[in-house]
Structures are given as structure tokens and as C-alpha cells.
C-alpha positions as CSV (number, residue, x, y, z in Angstrom):
1,M,131.1,126.3,146.6
2,K,132.3,129.9,146.7
3,T,130.1,132.5,148.2
4,K,130.2,136.3,147.9
5,S,131.7,136.4,151.4
6,D,134.6,134.2,150.1
7,S,135.2,136.6,147.2
8,T,135.2,139.6,149.6
9,I,137.6,137.8,152.0
10,G,139.9,136.9,149.0
11,A,139.9,140.5,147.7
12,N,140.8,141.7,151.2
13,L,143.6,139.2,151.4
14,V,145.0,140.3,148.0
15,D,144.8,143.9,149.1
16,A,146.7,143.1,152.3
17,V,149.5,141.5,150.2
18,N,149.6,144.1,147.5
19,N,149.3,147.2,149.8
20,P,150.8,146.2,153.1
21,L,151.1,149.7,154.5
22,H,147.6,151.0,153.5
23,S,145.4,147.9,153.7
24,S,142.6,147.9,156.3
25,S,143.1,144.1,156.5
26,Q,146.8,144.3,157.6
27,D,146.0,143.4,161.2
28,S,144.1,140.3,160.2
29,F,146.9,139.3,157.9
30,A,149.6,139.7,160.5
31,K,147.6,137.7,163.1
32,A,146.8,134.9,160.7
33,L,150.4,134.7,159.5
34,E,151.8,134.5,163.0
35,I,149.5,131.7,164.0
36,T,150.1,129.8,160.8
37,K,153.9,130.1,161.1
38,A,153.7,128.6,164.6
39,Y,151.5,125.8,163.3
40,A,153.8,125.1,160.3
41,S,157.0,125.1,162.4
42,S,155.5,122.8,165.0
43,G,155.6,119.8,162.7
44,A,151.9,119.0,163.3
45,S,150.9,119.6,159.7
46,T,150.9,116.5,157.5
47,H,150.3,118.2,154.2
48,Y,151.2,121.6,152.8
49,S,147.6,122.3,151.8
50,A,146.6,122.1,155.5
51,V,148.9,125.1,156.1
52,T,147.4,127.3,153.4
53,R,143.8,126.4,154.3
54,L,144.5,127.2,158.0
55,F,145.9,130.6,156.9
56,F,142.8,131.4,154.9
57,D,140.5,130.3,157.6
58,L,142.3,132.3,160.2
59,F,142.4,135.4,158.0
60,E,138.6,135.0,157.4
61,M,138.0,134.6,161.1
62,F,139.9,137.8,162.0
63,E,138.2,139.7,159.1
64,T,134.6,138.7,159.9
65,G,134.7,137.7,163.5
66,R,132.9,134.4,162.6
67,D,134.1,130.9,163.3
68,P,135.1,129.4,159.9
69,R,134.1,125.9,161.1
70,E,130.4,127.0,160.9
71,K,130.4,126.7,157.1
């Protein structure tokens, strides 16, 4: 179930991708991308969807400061 928070996080993510130099979410995007790249290159992921979900969860964590596992 999508919440308003998910919509806001998604909008921030789209803004970070579309406006990389002017987005207020660029720092969160860069941190999430770096950790996700390390995870994906480690070979620990067993399915591609795990990588995309990890990226979104990390981005959400850096944007909100909340642990995404609390959902």
C-alpha cells in the first residue's frame, strides 16, 4: 500500500534524477547509489529486484532519517 510519504519520496527521487545539480535530494541519491553499487557488485544479491528495492529503501532512509524496516 502506497502512502503519501512514499509519493513524496518518489517525487524527490525523480527530482534528483531530473535535476542532479539543483535537487535538494542529491546527497541522499548519491549515498544510496554508492551503497547500492557496493551491494550489487558484491554478488550477494540473488534477484535484480532486490537491488532496486534496496536503493529505494536507502534513499528513503537518507531523506527521512527513519529506518525503512519499521514499515
